[in-house]
The first five atom37 places (N, CA, C, CB, O) and aatype in JSON, in Angstrom:
{
  "aatype": [20, 20, 20, 20, 20, 20, 20, 20, 20, 20, 20, 20, 20, 20, 20, 20, 20, 20, 20, 20, 20, 20, 20, 20, 20, 20, 20, 20, 20, 20, 20, 20, 20, 20, 20, 20, 20, 20, 20, 20, 20, 20, 20, 20, 20, 20, 20, 20, 20, 20, 20, 20, 20, 20, 20, 20, 20, 20, 20, 20, 20, 20, 20, 20, 20, 20, 20, 20, 20, 20, 20, 20, 20, 20, 20, 20, 20, 20, 20, 20, 20, 20, 20, 20, 20, 20, 20, 20, 20, 20, 20, 20, 20, 20, 20, 20, 20, 20, 20, 20],
  "atom_mask": [
    [1, 1, 1, 1, 1],
    [1, 1, 1, 1, 1],
    [1, 1, 1, 1, 1],
    [1, 1, 1, 1, 1],
    [1, 1, 1, 1, 1],
    [1, 1, 1, 1, 1],
    [1, 1, 1, 1, 1],
    [1, 1, 1, 1, 1],
    [1, 1, 1, 1, 1],
    [1, 1, 1, 1, 1],
    [1, 1, 1, 1, 1],
    [1, 1, 1, 1, 1],
    [1, 1, 1, 1, 1],
    [1, 1, 1, 1, 1],
    [1, 1, 1, 1, 1],
    [1, 1, 1, 1, 1],
    [1, 1, 1, 1, 1],
    [1, 1, 1, 1, 1],
    [1, 1, 1, 1, 1],
    [1, 1, 1, 1, 1],
    [1, 1, 1, 1, 1],
    [1, 1, 1, 1, 1],
    [1, 1, 1, 1, 1],
    [1, 1, 1, 1, 1],
    [1, 1, 1, 1, 1],
    [1, 1, 1, 1, 1],
    [1, 1, 1, 1, 1],
    [1, 1, 1, 1, 1],
    [1, 1, 1, 1, 1],
    [1, 1, 1, 1, 1],
    [1, 1, 1, 1, 1],
    [1, 1, 1, 1, 1],
    [1, 1, 1, 1, 1],
    [1, 1, 1, 1, 1],
    [1, 1, 1, 1, 1],
    [1, 1, 1, 1, 1],
    [1, 1, 1, 1, 1],
    [1, 1, 1, 1, 1],
    [1, 1, 1, 1, 1],
    [1, 1, 1, 1, 1],
    [1, 1, 1, 1, 1],
    [1, 1, 1, 1, 1],
    [1, 1, 1, 1, 1],
    [1, 1, 1, 1, 1],
    [1, 1, 1, 1, 1],
    [1, 1, 1, 1, 1],
    [1, 1, 1, 1, 1],
    [1, 1, 1, 1, 1],
    [1, 1, 1, 1, 1],
    [1, 1, 1, 1, 1],
    [1, 1, 1, 1, 1],
    [1, 1, 1, 1, 1],
    [1, 1, 1, 1, 1],
    [1, 1, 1, 1, 1],
    [1, 1, 1, 1, 1],
    [1, 1, 1, 1, 1],
    [1, 1, 1, 1, 1],
    [1, 1, 1, 1, 1],
    [1, 1, 1, 1, 1],
    [1, 1, 1, 1, 1],
    [1, 1, 1, 1, 1],
    [1, 1, 1, 1, 1],
    [1, 1, 1, 1, 1],
    [1, 1, 1, 1, 1],
    [1, 1, 1, 1, 1],
    [1, 1, 1, 1, 1],
    [1, 1, 1, 1, 1],
    [1, 1, 1, 1, 1],
    [1, 1, 1, 1, 1],
    [1, 1, 1, 1, 1],
    [1, 1, 1, 1, 1],
    [1, 1, 1, 1, 1],
    [1, 1, 1, 1, 1],
    [1, 1, 1, 1, 1],
    [1, 1, 1, 1, 1],
    [1, 1, 1, 1, 1],
    [1, 1, 1, 1, 1],
    [1, 1, 1, 1, 1],
    [1, 1, 1, 1, 1],
    [1, 1, 1, 1, 1],
    [1, 1, 1, 1, 1],
    [1, 1, 1, 1, 1],
    [1, 1, 1, 1, 1],
    [1, 1, 1, 1, 1],
    [1, 1, 1, 1, 1],
    [1, 1, 1, 1, 1],
    [1, 1, 1, 1, 1],
    [1, 1, 1, 1, 1],
    [1, 1, 1, 1, 1],
    [1, 1, 1, 1, 1],
    [1, 1, 1, 1, 1],
    [1, 1, 1, 1, 1],
    [1, 1, 1, 1, 1],
    [1, 1, 1, 1, 1],
    [1, 1, 1, 1, 1],
    [1, 1, 1, 1, 1],
    [1, 1, 1, 1, 1],
    [1, 1, 1, 1, 1],
    [1, 1, 1, 1, 1],
    [1, 1, 1, 1, 1]
  ],
  "atom_positions": [
    [[-9.61, 204.02, -17.45], [-9.17, 203.19, -19.2], [-9.68, 201.84, -18.06], [-6.73, 203.21, -20.21], [-9.24, 201.94, -16.92]],
    [[-10.18, 201.18, -18.23], [-9.78, 199.69, -18.02], [-10.09, 199.17, -19.69], [-10.89, 198.78, -16.61], [-11.04, 199.48, -20.4]],
    [[-9.1, 198.41, -19.94], [-8.32, 197.54, -21.67], [-9.27, 196.34, -21.49], [-6.07, 196.83, -21.71], [-9.5, 195.94, -22.63]],
    [[-10.13, 195.33, -20.32], [-11.03, 195.04, -20.53], [-12.49, 194.94, -21.55], [-10.91, 195.28, -19.92], [-13.02, 194.14, -22.3]],
    [[-12.72, 196.31, -21.01], [-13.68, 197.6, -21.61], [-13.29, 197.56, -23.42], [-13.05, 199.51, -20.69], [-14.04, 197.33, -24.37]],
    [[-11.92, 197.87, -23.38], [-11.45, 198.3, -24.83], [-12.2, 196.86, -26.2], [-9.21, 198.3, -24.71], [-12.96, 196.87, -27.17]],
    [[-11.16, 195.54, -25.22], [-10.59, 194.91, -26.37], [-12.06, 194.4, -26.3], [-9.11, 193.88, -26.35], [-12.11, 193.55, -27.19]],
    [[-13.65, 194.51, -25.5], [-14.92, 193.42, -25.47], [-14.97, 194.29, -26.55], [-16.29, 193.13, -24.2], [-15.02, 193.78, -27.67]],
    [[-14.96, 195.93, -26.41], [-15.3, 196.51, -28.29], [-15.1, 196.37, -29.47], [-15.04, 197.36, -28.68], [-15.7, 196.75, -30.48]],
    [[-13.83, 195.54, -29.21], [-13.05, 195.57, -30.75], [-14.15, 194.84, -31.1], [-11.36, 194.84, -31.12], [-15.24, 194.63, -30.56]],
    [[-13.31, 194.27, -32.78], [-13.54, 193.59, -33.84], [-12.84, 192.31, -33.35], [-13.05, 194.26, -35.16], [-12.99, 191.11, -33.62]],
    [[-12.2, 192.84, -32.71], [-11.07, 190.76, -32.51], [-11.31, 190.32, -31.29], [-8.87, 190.65, -32.48], [-10.5, 189.62, -30.68]],
    [[-13.24, 190.94, -30.48], [-13.06, 189.79, -29.25], [-14.32, 188.72, -30.02], [-13.55, 190.53, -27.18], [-14.85, 189.48, -30.83]],
    [[-14.87, 187.65, -30.1], [-14.71, 186.54, -30.38], [-15.64, 185.48, -28.81], [-12.93, 186.47, -30.71], [-15.22, 184.7, -27.95]],
    [[-16.93, 186.04, -29.14], [-17.81, 184.74, -27.87], [-17.52, 183.78, -28.98], [-20.03, 184.88, -27.27], [-17.31, 183.78, -30.2]],
    [[-17.63, 182.74, -27.7], [-18.05, 181.02, -28.21], [-19.77, 180.06, -28.31], [-17.17, 180.09, -26.97], [-20.0, 179.16, -27.5]],
    [[-20.29, 180.26, -28.87], [-21.59, 179.95, -28.81], [-21.1, 178.05, -28.04], [-22.52, 180.2, -30.73], [-20.31, 177.68, -28.91]],
    [[-21.16, 177.27, -27.36], [-20.85, 176.47, -26.28], [-22.08, 175.9, -26.27], [-20.38, 177.1, -24.99], [-22.85, 176.56, -25.58]],
    [[-22.68, 174.74, -26.86], [-23.53, 173.62, -26.11], [-23.38, 171.89, -25.39], [-24.38, 173.5, -27.02], [-22.58, 171.23, -26.07]],
    [[-23.84, 171.26, -24.48], [-23.53, 170.73, -23.94], [-23.93, 169.53, -24.94], [-23.83, 171.02, -22.77], [-25.05, 169.38, -25.42]],
    [[-22.39, 168.37, -25.26], [-22.99, 166.92, -25.65], [-22.51, 165.53, -24.77], [-22.54, 166.64, -27.24], [-21.47, 164.99, -24.4]],
    [[-23.83, 165.36, -24.71], [-24.14, 164.08, -23.51], [-23.06, 162.93, -24.51], [-26.44, 163.4, -23.3], [-23.18, 162.74, -25.72]],
    [[-21.94, 162.24, -23.51], [-22.34, 160.81, -24.62], [-22.79, 159.75, -24.17], [-21.26, 160.18, -25.36], [-22.8, 159.16, -23.09]],
    [[-23.2, 159.58, -25.29], [-23.96, 158.43, -26.03], [-23.77, 157.4, -26.59], [-24.43, 158.65, -26.72], [-24.48, 156.85, -27.43]],
    [[-22.13, 156.86, -25.89], [-21.43, 155.82, -26.35], [-20.93, 155.61, -27.89], [-22.17, 154.86, -26.0], [-20.03, 154.89, -28.34]],
    [[-22.03, 156.68, -28.68], [-21.73, 155.99, -30.0], [-20.39, 157.36, -30.47], [-23.53, 155.81, -31.27], [-20.71, 158.53, -30.29]],
    [[-19.4, 157.12, -30.88], [-18.05, 157.88, -30.77], [-17.5, 157.36, -31.89], [-17.12, 157.67, -29.46], [-16.82, 156.35, -31.77]],
    [[-17.66, 157.85, -32.99], [-16.98, 157.36, -34.18], [-16.05, 158.41, -34.28], [-17.85, 157.12, -35.48], [-16.23, 159.39, -33.55]],
    [[-14.44, 158.37, -35.57], [-13.86, 159.43, -35.51], [-13.36, 159.7, -37.27], [-12.7, 159.27, -34.31], [-12.66, 159.06, -38.05]],
    [[-13.94, 160.65, -37.34], [-13.87, 160.54, -38.81], [-12.62, 159.81, -39.93], [-13.95, 161.89, -39.1], [-11.48, 160.12, -39.61]],
    [[-12.72, 159.06, -40.95], [-11.73, 158.49, -40.83], [-10.74, 159.08, -41.91], [-12.03, 157.14, -40.84], [-9.79, 158.46, -42.39]],
    [[-11.11, 160.37, -42.24], [-9.52, 161.4, -42.19], [-9.33, 162.01, -41.67], [-9.02, 162.13, -42.9], [-9.24, 163.04, -42.33]],
    [[-9.04, 162.28, -40.04], [-8.49, 162.0, -39.12], [-8.05, 160.61, -38.25], [-9.01, 162.63, -38.7], [-7.68, 160.6, -37.08]],
    [[-8.12, 160.09, -38.66], [-7.12, 158.91, -38.0], [-6.04, 158.94, -38.3], [-7.34, 157.65, -38.23], [-5.25, 158.41, -37.52]],
    [[-5.41, 159.66, -39.8], [-3.88, 159.62, -39.68], [-3.2, 160.56, -38.73], [-3.3, 159.89, -40.99], [-2.26, 160.29, -37.98]],
    [[-3.79, 161.65, -38.88], [-3.67, 163.1, -38.04], [-3.39, 163.02, -36.01], [-5.5, 163.98, -38.41], [-2.81, 163.59, -35.08]],
    [[-4.62, 161.43, -36.46], [-4.96, 161.55, -34.31], [-3.44, 160.47, -34.45], [-7.32, 160.32, -33.12], [-3.13, 159.85, -33.43]],
    [[-2.75, 160.33, -35.45], [-1.96, 158.94, -34.94], [-0.87, 159.91, -34.73], [-1.64, 157.41, -36.09], [-0.52, 160.06, -33.56]],
    [[-0.11, 160.78, -35.9], [0.57, 162.04, -35.88], [0.73, 162.43, -34.11], [-0.43, 163.24, -36.86], [1.7, 162.44, -33.34]],
    [[-0.3, 162.63, -34.0], [-0.37, 163.89, -33.05], [0.3, 162.67, -31.41], [-2.63, 164.82, -32.96], [1.28, 162.86, -30.69]],
    [[-0.89, 161.37, -31.38], [0.19, 160.29, -30.73], [1.41, 159.74, -30.82], [-0.12, 159.47, -30.74], [1.81, 159.02, -29.91]],
    [[1.8, 159.88, -31.41], [3.39, 160.1, -31.89], [3.91, 161.04, -31.63], [3.71, 160.1, -33.12], [5.13, 160.86, -31.68]],
    [[3.64, 162.09, -31.32], [4.22, 163.45, -31.28], [4.59, 162.58, -29.74], [3.12, 165.2, -31.5], [5.61, 162.06, -29.29]],
    [[2.69, 162.83, -29.07], [3.08, 162.85, -27.94], [3.73, 161.77, -27.23], [2.22, 163.18, -27.42], [4.03, 161.75, -26.04]],
    [[3.91, 160.97, -28.03], [4.85, 159.53, -27.23], [6.52, 159.62, -27.52], [4.28, 157.73, -28.06], [7.38, 158.9, -27.02]],
    [[6.66, 160.54, -28.32], [8.6, 161.25, -28.85], [8.17, 162.09, -27.87], [9.26, 162.16, -30.81], [8.94, 161.7, -27.0]],
    [[7.28, 163.29, -27.14], [8.11, 164.26, -26.13], [8.17, 163.77, -25.09], [7.67, 165.56, -25.84], [8.86, 164.29, -24.21]],
    [[7.14, 162.06, -24.72], [7.61, 161.56, -23.67], [8.52, 161.15, -23.09], [7.3, 161.11, -23.54], [8.66, 161.1, -21.87]],
    [[9.46, 160.71, -24.14], [10.15, 159.64, -24.09], [11.73, 160.48, -24.74], [9.31, 158.26, -25.04], [12.77, 159.86, -24.98]],
    [[11.55, 162.15, -24.94], [12.73, 162.57, -24.91], [12.58, 163.32, -23.18], [13.07, 163.59, -26.39], [13.7, 163.36, -22.67]],
    [[11.7, 163.77, -22.44], [11.74, 164.02, -21.09], [11.96, 162.33, -20.67], [10.24, 164.91, -20.48], [11.02, 161.87, -20.02]],
    [[12.65, 161.73, -20.85], [12.94, 160.37, -19.82], [14.38, 160.07, -20.31], [11.75, 158.81, -20.06], [15.28, 159.39, -19.83]],
    [[14.31, 160.59, -21.09], [15.48, 160.36, -22.05], [16.75, 161.89, -21.77], [14.65, 160.31, -23.95], [17.98, 161.8, -21.86]],
    [[15.95, 163.17, -21.43], [16.35, 164.19, -20.69], [17.56, 165.11, -21.13], [16.56, 163.65, -19.53], [18.49, 165.74, -20.62]],
    [[17.0, 164.81, -22.4], [17.35, 165.92, -23.48], [16.85, 167.21, -23.29], [16.88, 165.59, -24.77], [15.68, 167.54, -23.1]],
    [[18.17, 168.13, -23.39], [17.92, 169.86, -23.33], [17.84, 169.56, -21.93], [16.39, 170.81, -24.17], [16.82, 170.12, -21.54]],
    [[18.37, 168.99, -21.0], [17.96, 169.45, -19.29], [19.17, 169.69, -18.73], [17.17, 168.25, -18.24], [19.55, 169.14, -17.7]],
    [[20.05, 170.81, -19.59], [21.32, 170.94, -19.13], [21.65, 172.22, -17.79], [22.1, 171.23, -20.51], [22.53, 172.37, -16.94]],
    [[19.77, 173.33, -18.41], [19.44, 174.15, -17.57], [18.54, 174.2, -16.54], [19.26, 174.83, -18.07], [18.49, 175.21, -15.85]],
    [[17.8, 173.24, -16.31], [17.63, 172.33, -15.6], [17.26, 171.5, -14.12], [18.18, 172.26, -15.89], [16.91, 170.56, -14.82]],
    [[17.04, 171.04, -12.84], [17.59, 169.95, -11.74], [17.65, 169.69, -12.21], [17.41, 169.28, -10.81], [17.17, 170.05, -13.29]],
    [[18.61, 168.26, -11.89], [18.32, 167.02, -12.14], [17.02, 166.08, -11.97], [19.13, 166.59, -11.59], [16.25, 165.91, -11.02]],
    [[17.11, 165.52, -13.37], [15.8, 164.78, -13.11], [14.58, 165.69, -13.15], [15.84, 164.08, -11.72], [13.4, 165.48, -12.87]],
    [[15.11, 166.6, -13.5], [13.36, 167.47, -13.97], [12.86, 166.4, -14.68], [13.29, 169.14, -15.19], [11.9, 165.63, -14.55]],
    [[13.63, 166.52, -15.34], [13.02, 166.04, -17.46], [11.98, 164.24, -17.14], [15.56, 165.35, -19.2], [10.85, 164.03, -17.58]],
    [[12.83, 163.2, -16.26], [12.96, 162.28, -16.18], [11.05, 161.65, -15.64], [14.33, 162.22, -15.35], [10.26, 160.72, -15.84]],
    [[11.19, 163.26, -14.67], [10.2, 162.92, -13.86], [9.54, 162.82, -13.92], [9.93, 163.13, -13.29], [8.76, 162.03, -13.38]],
    [[9.34, 164.27, -15.3], [7.59, 164.75, -15.65], [7.46, 163.8, -17.03], [7.24, 166.9, -16.1], [6.33, 163.5, -17.4]],
    [[8.33, 163.46, -17.58], [8.39, 162.04, -18.8], [7.96, 160.82, -18.03], [10.16, 161.62, -19.5], [7.42, 159.9, -18.63]],
    [[8.25, 160.75, -16.25], [7.74, 159.1, -15.8], [6.43, 159.59, -15.52], [8.56, 158.17, -14.28], [5.78, 158.67, -16.04]],
    [[5.37, 160.56, -14.97], [4.37, 160.83, -14.66], [3.38, 161.23, -16.08], [4.64, 161.77, -13.65], [2.22, 161.61, -15.94]],
    [[3.99, 161.08, -17.31], [2.96, 161.26, -18.3], [2.7, 159.92, -18.99], [3.36, 162.34, -19.32], [3.51, 159.31, -19.69]],
    [[1.46, 159.57, -18.7], [0.8, 158.3, -19.93], [1.56, 157.91, -20.53], [-0.15, 158.58, -21.02], [2.64, 158.5, -20.66]],
    [[1.12, 156.05, -21.52], [1.82, 155.77, -22.66], [0.05, 156.37, -23.78], [2.59, 153.66, -22.66], [-1.14, 156.35, -23.47]],
    [[0.65, 156.72, -24.83], [-0.95, 157.02, -25.39], [-1.46, 156.39, -26.19], [-1.24, 158.11, -25.96], [-0.32, 155.97, -26.4]],
    [[-1.94, 155.98, -26.74], [-2.59, 155.21, -28.07], [-4.28, 155.88, -28.47], [-2.76, 153.26, -27.61], [-5.19, 156.47, -27.88]],
    [[-3.99, 155.39, -29.74], [-5.35, 156.02, -30.55], [-6.83, 154.93, -29.54], [-5.17, 155.47, -32.94], [-7.99, 155.36, -29.59]],
    [[-6.66, 154.25, -29.13], [-7.82, 153.38, -28.96], [-8.06, 153.89, -27.4], [-7.51, 151.58, -29.23], [-9.2, 153.94, -26.96]],
    [[-7.04, 154.23, -26.69], [-7.54, 154.26, -25.11], [-7.34, 155.64, -25.27], [-6.67, 153.4, -23.73], [-8.22, 155.84, -24.43]],
    [[-6.93, 156.94, -25.62], [-6.5, 158.27, -25.59], [-8.2, 158.78, -26.47], [-4.65, 158.57, -26.54], [-9.02, 159.45, -25.85]],
    [[-8.44, 158.33, -27.86], [-9.04, 159.04, -28.6], [-11.25, 157.77, -28.82], [-7.55, 159.25, -30.26], [-11.7, 157.52, -29.93]],
    [[-11.78, 157.46, -27.89], [-12.22, 156.43, -28.23], [-13.78, 156.77, -28.03], [-11.56, 155.29, -27.5], [-14.79, 156.54, -28.7]],
    [[-13.56, 157.35, -26.96], [-15.24, 158.7, -26.37], [-14.72, 159.67, -26.02], [-16.43, 158.43, -24.88], [-13.56, 159.84, -25.64]],
    [[-16.03, 160.74, -26.17], [-15.58, 162.2, -25.83], [-15.13, 162.22, -24.83], [-16.42, 163.18, -25.8], [-14.11, 162.91, -24.85]],
    [[-15.41, 161.7, -23.61], [-14.84, 161.19, -22.31], [-13.07, 161.49, -22.37], [-15.26, 159.37, -22.17], [-12.56, 162.51, -21.92]],
    [[-12.18, 160.15, -23.17], [-11.16, 160.32, -22.81], [-10.17, 161.21, -23.89], [-10.82, 159.07, -22.46], [-8.97, 161.49, -23.81]],
    [[-10.98, 161.46, -24.7], [-10.27, 162.49, -25.87], [-10.51, 164.22, -25.8], [-10.96, 162.01, -27.43], [-10.29, 164.97, -26.75]],
    [[-11.11, 164.73, -24.14], [-11.12, 165.43, -22.71], [-10.38, 165.43, -22.27], [-11.71, 165.21, -21.83], [-9.59, 166.37, -22.27]],
    [[-10.2, 164.22, -21.56], [-8.65, 163.7, -21.03], [-7.13, 163.89, -21.39], [-8.65, 162.5, -21.17], [-6.24, 164.14, -20.58]],
    [[-6.97, 163.7, -22.97], [-6.24, 163.65, -23.5], [-5.56, 165.42, -23.65], [-6.74, 162.8, -24.48], [-4.54, 165.97, -23.24]],
    [[-6.63, 165.81, -24.38], [-6.7, 167.64, -24.21], [-5.69, 168.66, -23.02], [-8.44, 167.98, -23.65], [-4.74, 169.41, -22.8]],
    [[-6.76, 168.0, -22.62], [-5.77, 167.83, -21.13], [-4.25, 168.17, -20.56], [-5.67, 166.55, -20.94], [-3.47, 169.02, -20.11]],
    [[-4.61, 166.16, -21.14], [-2.95, 166.37, -20.88], [-1.86, 166.82, -21.33], [-2.47, 165.63, -20.79], [-0.84, 167.16, -20.73]],
    [[-2.31, 166.83, -23.25], [-1.33, 167.28, -24.15], [-1.46, 169.16, -23.63], [-1.83, 166.74, -26.04], [-0.36, 169.64, -23.89]],
    [[-2.21, 170.06, -23.14], [-2.53, 171.23, -22.8], [-1.65, 171.85, -22.0], [-3.62, 171.23, -22.32], [-1.2, 172.97, -22.26]],
    [[-1.14, 170.74, -20.34], [0.24, 170.19, -19.5], [1.28, 170.27, -20.08], [0.32, 168.86, -19.12], [2.1, 171.17, -19.91]],
    [[1.37, 169.5, -20.72], [1.84, 169.2, -22.12], [3.09, 170.27, -22.2], [0.55, 169.44, -23.38], [4.23, 170.15, -21.76]],
    [[2.47, 171.38, -22.92], [2.49, 172.83, -23.86], [3.27, 173.71, -23.1], [0.95, 173.61, -24.14], [4.16, 174.48, -23.47]],
    [[2.54, 173.36, -21.31], [3.07, 174.09, -20.59], [4.63, 173.91, -20.29], [2.31, 174.04, -19.63], [5.26, 174.92, -19.98]],
    [[5.07, 173.1, -20.33], [6.23, 172.4, -19.36], [6.98, 172.9, -20.3], [6.39, 170.66, -18.93], [8.2, 172.77, -20.27]]
  ]
}
């Protein structure tokens, strides 16, 4: 019995069709997303501040959260969302924060 094959044969198994997109320098964020992007930037920067202040770090080794917070970059809409390349770097950093 192979659980992996069972999952692949189920209706819940999804496959994505992915296409490579080159960075042609024409990166324009939809106006309807700008507010959402600003909230994401604000949230990321708030998490950085919480880590730096070590809020909720009672069960962690000393200075763990502050070191994590200091290692995080300061986000801005212009820096993290100005091109596909910077967007994907931001996605990678956000994912790392989600795992901490």
